Each structure stands twice: as structure tokens, then as C-alpha cells.
C-alpha positions in Angstrom: -21.3 -29.6 9.3 -18.4 -29.1 6.7 -14.7 -28.7 7.9 -12.8 -26.1 5.6 -9.4 -24.7 5.7 -10.0 -21.0 6.0 -6.7 -20.7 4.0 -8.5 -22.9 1.7 -11.5 -20.9 1.6 -9.6 -17.6 1.3 -8.0 -19.1 -1.7 -11.2 -20.3 -2.9 -12.8 -16.4 -2.4 -9.6 -14.7 -3.4 -7.6 -16.6 -5.8 -9.2 -14.9 -9.0 -6.4 -13.2 -10.9 -7.3 -10.2 -13.1 -5.9 -8.5 -16.0 -2.0 -8.2 -15.3 0.4 -5.7 -16.5 3.3 -7.8 -17.6 5.6 -8.7 -14.8 9.0 -10.0 -14.1 11.0 -13.0 -15.3 10.2 -16.3 -13.2 12.2 -17.8 -10.5 15.7 -18.8 -11.8 16.7 -22.3 -11.5 19.6 -21.8 -9.4 20.6 -18.8 -7.5 24.4 -18.3 -6.5 25.5 -19.0 -2.6 25.9 -16.2 -0.5 29.1 -15.0 1.6 27.8 -11.9 3.8 29.5 -9.9 6.2 29.4 -11.0 9.6 26.5 -9.6 11.9 28.0 -7.6 14.5 25.3 -4.9 15.1 21.9 -6.5 14.7 18.7 -4.5 14.2 16.6 -4.6 16.7 13.2 -5.6 16.2 10.5 -4.8 19.0 6.7 -5.2 19.5 4.8 -2.2 18.8 4.0 -1.1 22.4 7.7 -1.0 23.4 8.3 1.8 20.8 8.2 5.0 22.3 5.7 7.5 21.2 8.2 9.5 19.1 9.3 5.9 17.5 5.7 5.1 16.5 5.3 8.4 15.1 8.5 7.9 13.0 7.6 4.9 11.8 4.0 5.8 10.6 5.8 9.0 9.1 7.9 6.4 7.2 5.0 4.5 6.0 3.3 7.8 4.8 6.6 8.2 3.1 6.5 4.9 1.1 3.0 6.0 -0.1 4.2 8.9 -1.3 7.3 8.2 -3.1 7.3 7.5 -6.9 7.1 3.6 -7.7 10.6 1.7 -8.5 8.6 -0.8 -10.3 6.5 0.7 -12.9 8.8 -0.7 -15.6 7.3 -4.4 -14.7 3.8 -3.1 -13.6 2.8 0.2 -15.1 -0.6 0.9 -13.2 1.7 1.1 -9.6 1.2 4.7 -8.2 3.6 5.0 -5.4 6.9 3.3 -3.7 4.3 1.3 -1.3 2.6 -0.5 -4.1 5.8 -2.0 -5.4 5.6 -4.3 -2.5 2.1 -4.9 -2.9 3.0 -6.0 -6.4 6.1 -8.1 -5.2 3.5 -10.1 -2.9 1.3 -10.6 -5.7 3.6 -12.0 -8.2 5.2 -14.1 -5.7 1.9 -15.5 -4.8 1.7 -16.6 -8.5 5.0 -18.4 -8.3 7.1 -15.6 -9.2 6.3 -15.8 -12.7 4.7 -13.2 -15.3 0.9 -13.7 -14.4 -0.2 -12.0 -17.9 -1.7 -15.3 -19.1 -2.6 -16.8 -15.9 -5.9 -18.0 -16.5 -8.4 -19.4 -13.7 -9.5 -23.2 -14.4 -13.1 -24.6 -13.6 -13.5 -23.8 -10.1 -12.4 -21.3 -7.6 -11.0 -24.3 -5.0 -8.8 -25.6 -8.1 -8.0 -22.1 -9.4 -5.8 -21.5 -6.4 -4.3 -24.7 -6.0 -3.5 -24.1 -9.9 -1.8 -20.9 -8.8 0.3 -22.5 -6.1 1.2 -25.4 -8.5 2.8 -23.0 -11.1 6.0 -24.3 -9.6 7.4 -25.0 -6.2 8.0 -21.3 -5.9 4.7 -20.1 -4.7 5.0 -18.6 -1.3 1.7 -20.0 0.3 1.1 -23.6 1.0 4.5 -24.3 0.2 8.1 -24.9 2.0 9.0 -21.3 0.9 6.4 -19.6 2.9 8.6 -18.7 5.9 12.0 -18.1 4.2 10.3 -16.0 1.3 8.3 -13.7 4.0 11.6 -13.4 6.3 13.3 -12.3 3.3 10.4 -10.0 2.2 10.2 -8.3 5.7 13.7 -7.9 5.9 13.7 -6.2 1.9 10.9 -3.9 3.6 12.8 -3.1 6.7 15.8 -2.2 4.3 13.9 0.1 2.0 12.2 2.2 5.3 15.7 2.7 6.7 17.4 3.6 3.1 14.6 5.4 1.8 12.3 7.1 4.4 14.5 8.0 7.4 13.7 4.8 9.7 16.3 3.6 12.1 15.2 1.1 13.9 14.1 -3.0 13.3 11.0 -3.6 11.7 8.2 -3.5 14.9 6.3 -6.5 15.5 2.8 -7.3 16.7 2.5 -9.8 19.8 -1.1 -11.1 18.6 -1.3 -12.6 21.9 -1.7 -9.6 24.2 -4.6 -8.4 22.2 -6.4 -11.9 23.2 -8.5 -12.8 25.8 -5.3 -14.3 27.6 -4.6 -10.7 28.7 -8.5 -9.3 28.8 -8.1 -7.8 26.0 -9.3 -7.1 22.7 -8.4 -5.7 19.2 -10.5 -2.7 19.6 -8.9 -1.3 22.4 -5.4 -2.4 21.2 -2.8 0.4 21.3 -1.8 -1.1 17.9 -4.9 0.0 16.3 -5.0 3.3 18.1 -6.4 5.9 15.9 -3.3 8.5 16.5 -0.1 6.3 17.2 -1.3 3.2 15.7 -2.8 1.6 12.6 -6.3 3.0 12.8 -9.0 0.9 13.7 -12.0 -1.5 12.3 -13.9 -1.1 9.4 -17.7 0.0 9.3 -19.7 -3.3 8.8 -21.6 -3.7 5.5 -25.4 -5.3 5.8 -26.2 -7.4 3.2 -29.3 -9.4 2.2 -31.3 -7.6 4.8 -34.2 -4.8 4.8 -32.5 -1.5 5.4 -34.1 1.8 5.8 -34.2 4.3 3.0 -31.6 6.6 4.3 -29.2 6.3 5.0 -27.9 3.6 3.1 -25.8 0.8 4.1 -21.6 1.7 3.7 -20.1 0.3 0.4 -17.3 -2.0 0.7 -15.6 -2.2 -2.8 -13.7 -5.2 -2.4 -16.9 -7.0 -1.3 -18.7 -5.3 -4.4 -15.9 -6.7 -6.8 -16.4 -10.3 -5.1 -20.3 -10.2 -5.2 -20.0 -9.3 -9.1 -17.2 -11.3 -10.4 -16.9 -14.7 -8.3 -19.8 -17.1 -9.2 -21.5 -18.3 -5.8 -19.9 -15.6 -3.7 -23.3 -15.1 -2.2 -23.3 -18.6 -0.4 -24.0 -18.2 3.2 -20.5 -19.9 4.0 -18.7 -16.5 2.9 -19.4 -14.3 6.2 -19.5 -10.7 4.6 -18.9 -9.5 8.3 -15.0 -10.6 7.5 -14.6 -8.7 4.4 -15.6 -5.6 6.9 -16.0 -2.5 5.5 -13.8 1.3 5.0 -11.4 2.1 7.7 -12.8 5.2 9.4 -9.8 6.5 11.6 -6.2 6.7 11.9 -3.3 7.6 9.6 -4.4 5.1 6.9 -8.5 6.1 6.7 -7.8 8.1 3.8 -5.3 6.3 1.5 -6.4 4.7 -2.3 -5.8 1.4 -3.4 -5.0 1.0 -6.8 -3.9 -2.4 -6.9 -6.1 -5.4 -6.4 -8.7 -7.1 -5.6 -7.3 -10.4 -6.4 -3.9 -9.2 -7.8 -5.7 -7.1 -10.2 -3.6 -4.0 -11.5 -5.3 -2.2 -14.2 -4.4 1.4 -15.1 -6.9 4.0 -14.7 -9.4 2.5 -12.2 -11.1 4.4 -9.6 -9.2 2.8 -6.3 -10.8 1.8 -3.1 -10.8 2.6 0.7 -8.8 0.2 3.3 -11.3 -2.4 4.6 -11.1 -4.2 7.6 -13.6 -6.7 9.5 -12.0 -7.4 13.1 -12.9 -10.8 14.3 -12.1 -11.3 18.1 -13.1 -14.8 17.8 -10.1 -15.9 15.9 -7.8 -13.8 17.6 -8.9 -15.5 21.1 -8.6 -19.1 19.6 -5.7 -18.9 17.5 -3.4 -16.3 19.1 -4.0 -17.7 22.7 -0.8 -19.0 24.3 -2.1 -22.4 24.2 -2.1 -22.4 20.6 1.0 -20.9 20.1 2.9 -23.2 22.4 1.4 -26.0 20.2 3.0 -24.8 17.4 6.2 -24.1 18.9 6.3 -27.9 20.3 6.2 -29.2 16.3 9.4 -31.6 15.6 10.8 -30.5 12.9 10.5 -27.6 10.1 7.7 -29.5 8.1 5.3 -29.8 10.8 6.0 -26.4 12.3 5.5 -24.7 8.5 2.3 -26.7 8.6 1.2 -25.9 11.9 1.8 -22.1 11.1 0.0 -22.0 7.8 -2.8 -24.8 7.6 -5.8 -23.4 9.8 -8.2 -25.9 11.5 -11.3 -24.0 11.4 -15.2 -25.2 10.8 -18.0 -23.6 9.1 -21.7 -23.7 9.9 -25.0 -22.2 11.2 -24.9 -20.6 14.8 -28.4 -19.2 15.6 -29.2 -18.8 11.8 -26.0 -17.4 11.0 -23.3 -19.0 9.0 -19.7 -18.3 9.7 -17.1 -19.7 11.8 -18.4 -21.8 14.7 -15.7 -23.5 16.4 -12.1 -22.2 17.5 -8.6 -23.4 15.9 -6.7 -21.9 13.4 -3.0 -21.5 12.2 -1.0 -18.6 13.5 -0.9 -16.9 9.8 -4.7 -16.8 10.0 -4.6 -14.3 13.2 -3.7 -11.3 10.9 -5.6 -12.2 8.0 -8.8 -13.4 9.3 -8.7 -11.8 12.7 -8.0 -8.4 10.9 -10.5 -8.9 7.8 -11.1 -6.8 5.1 -8.2 -6.4 2.7 -5.9 -8.6 5.0 -8.4 -11.6 3.6 -7.0 -11.2 0.3 -4.3 -13.7 -0.6 -2.7 -11.7 -3.3 -3.1 -7.9 -2.2 -3.1 -8.2 1.7 0.1 -6.1 2.0 -2.3 -2.8 1.0 -2.9 -3.0 4.6 0.4 -1.6 6.3 -0.3 -4.1 9.5 0.7 -6.8 7.3 4.1 -5.9 7.9 3.8 -6.1 11.6 1.7 -9.4 11.4 4.4 -11.1 9.1 7.5 -9.6 11.6 5.9 -11.9 14.6 5.1 -14.9 12.5 9.2 -14.5 11.5 9.6 -14.2 15.5 8.0 -17.0 16.2 10.0 -19.0 13.7 13.1 -17.6 15.1 11.9 -18.9 18.5 11.3 -22.4 17.5 14.8 -22.3 15.7 16.5 -20.9 19.0 15.0 -24.0 21.2 17.1 -26.4 19.6 19.7 -24.4 17.0 22.0 -27.4 16.1 19.0 -29.1 14.7 16.7 -26.5 13.6 18.4 -23.5 12.5 19.0 -24.9 9.1 16.1 -27.3 9.0 14.1 -27.1 5.8 13.4 -31.0 5.5 10.3 -32.9 4.9 8.1 -29.4 4.3 5.1 -31.2 4.3 2.7 -29.3 1.8 -1.1 -29.0 1.9 -1.2 -28.0 -1.9 1.3 -30.9 -2.4 4.0 -28.7 -4.3 6.8 -30.6 -3.6 9.6 -30.4 -1.1 12.6 -27.5 -0.8 16.0 -27.6 0.4 18.8 -25.1 1.5 19.8 -24.4 -2.2 15.9 -23.6 -3.3 15.8 -20.4 -4.7 13.8 -17.2 -3.1 12.5 -15.1 -5.8 12.5 -11.6 -4.9 12.4 -10.2 -8.3 12.5 -6.4 -8.9 12.9 -5.9 -5.3 16.4 -7.7 -4.2 18.4 -10.1 -5.4 17.3 -13.5 -5.6 18.8 -16.2 -2.6 18.7 -19.7 -1.8 16.7 -20.5 1.0 20.1 -21.1 3.0 20.9 -17.6 2.8 18.0 -16.6 5.3 17.7 -19.6 7.5 19.7 -17.4 10.4 18.7 -14.3 11.0 22.3 -13.5 12.7 24.1 -15.2 9.8 26.2 -17.0 12.5 28.3 -18.9 9.7 28.5 -16.2 7.2 26.6 -18.0 4.8 23.9 -15.2 4.5 23.3 -11.8 4.8 20.7 -11.1 7.6 21.5 -9.1 10.7 18.6 -8.7 13.2 17.1 -10.0 16.6 13.9 -9.9 18.4 13.2 -8.0 21.4 11.4 -11.1 23.2 11.5 -15.0 23.0 9.1 -17.6 23.5 9.3 -17.3 27.3 6.4 -14.8 27.1 4.1 -17.7 26.2 5.1 -20.0 29.1 4.5 -17.4 31.9 
């Protein structure tokens, strides 16, 4: 049986970068230090279920506001159609190292093409030490845009995945987070492949899966379980949105667009989001060990009863939201197309904050030994975080403390609950 990292699998499947509109400039070699105001009134970030019904409705309305507001980044990426897509484009460009990807060309194999994208500098945001700092800054930037442009007045909500696992006798499909009225809508319709189907009705289409099959040699290999790609979301506030960005970071004007897809995987949820697994991550001794525990999964693939797919548990916390939700969230470039992305990464940041607060003198500014499974080199507190057209570039040091206690940053937020919920 072959042992494969799910992040590597996602890279292999999803890292073919298509024709790209002109992007913004590369990450700067250095950025100035920050002297921010003291954090006296931190934004409070709450778990989705802790928000009142009116607050949940208000957040979903703010999301719709972003989906209908005009893009501010079309000067860099002309195909963008709304303000929400600005943040998808931001993630695409940063995934490639914060560089102009216009001339990016894949190499001989899918595996090495993803690694190559990560090695375009030490500034890629997956498989590098900047993974956590970049996403912390990105969630803050998104949260700020919601507050300043779309009437949101609270902190960015987060999704505590563990509540939707067998630890609580719960499931994704029954979760209030995916409620069709006051949540993010539910699963996508599964797509049947390589099986006999009745003449009518035909199996539902999955545009993302169709593109993968047509453009990635070998995608029909049984290792790539099509069930995880799911199908079009059938209910909720985002069932009718049209995605114009992607798959694989493609941004091409005039394309028809496609639906938002999901493919729930409760197996990944129950294993990777278990209290036991979260406690293991929180036991990491330093930043390097912690970051790898967050991002590098341990998943095996093989046959079970003649069906290929994940057959053993394990998995990192990053996998929970991407592999657990499936569909668009499986796309390493355009996963922010699914609005649940922001709640997922809010909770990843919360876990990092919990780990930091457990030993603040040692961990609050620990960016040491950031081992990289892509071998892209180390970061330091002065490593620049590229936010391109969305916000000023900042050094890693500026985002290490959510409460900016030493005045060397600019963040100002806290989370409703800490690590105590995983030890009860």
C-alpha cells in the first residue's frame, strides 16, 4: 500500500496553473518594521454556533455584499468580476510565491510542478514557514474588508471542526455551520464516474472534475477518488453563485463559469479533527514541529472492497477543511472560492494562538526551525509577508501576536475559546 501525503496529492492534482492574467510584483526583499497602536479593544472572534441568529444572517449578508461589490484588483487581474474574487486571486498569486505567474510553466510531472511552484522563492504560502503567518494576515485583511466595506461589526467567525465529529456524536451534514438557511449550505451532489447509469436522468455534472479529467494526464488513476470532488452545492446562500476564477488558478476573461462544489468526507473529519489529534498538534515543542503538524498530513491510500480511496486515519488540521469539505476546497489555488475557507482558516489560526499562549515567553515570537517538507528554506521574524494588492507587505514579526502586546505589530483580536475545550 502506498503512503501519500494528502497535501502532496492535492498538489499533484491541483497545481496545474492555466493561462494567467498579469499579476502584481514579486515579494519585496525586505519590508520595514511596524510600530502599531496598542490593542485596547480587540475584535472578538466567535465560533459560528455562538453567534446569534441575526449575527449569522448579518455575516452571510456581508458575504453576499462582497460577491456583488465590484472588484478592486482588476488592474492586476482583468477577469475578476467582484470584490470577493479579489481575495481568491490574492490566494492564487501568493500560492505561487507572490509573483507574476503569467509565464509559469509546469515541469515534467504533476508532483514536481507543485513543488516547483512552492520553490519559486521562500515566499510560497503552502509547505513553507510562512503558511501560518500569511494566512493569519490574510484572514485579518478579509475581516477588515468585511467590516469596512460590507457592514460587518464583529470579529471573523471560526468553525471549530471538532464539534462536528464523532467525539460529539455529530456529523457535517447535521452541523448548523452547513445549515441551508442560517449557515453555508450543505454537501454537493455526488458525481458518478466509470459506472453504468440509466439513460435518464444523466449523472450530475461537476465542472471542476470535468476540467481535471480533460487537462491532467493520469487523472483517471483510481488513487484519485472522484467522490472527494463532490458536485454542485444544492442548497444554502451560495448554491447559485458562479465561480469565474479557477480551477487551478486559471483566470481567463469570458469563461462561462461553474458552480461551487463540495464532497463531504466524514472519515477525514472524525480522524483529523478528533480531540486526540488536536492535542497531539498542541503538544509540538517548537514552531517548526507545530507548523509541520498543522500542514503535513499522514494519509494512506489503497483499496477497500474494490474501491480506491483513503483507507486509514490520520491527517493534519489543514486537511480537515480542505479534504473534509472536498470539492472546490480541494483546489490548492482557488479554495477561497468556498466561503467556508475563511472560517476554516480562522480556526487554524485559533489553534496556533492556543499553542502560542500555552508558553507565551517561548512561543509568541517563535519562528525558529520551520522545517519544510518542500525544502524551501527557513523563515525569520524579518521574512516579508506578501499581501500584494490587498494590504501592505509586513514582516513576520508584525503578525506573531494577535494582541500586539509589544507594539511591533498591528493586529488586535482574540478568540472566544481556548484549548480547554480539547482537554475536557
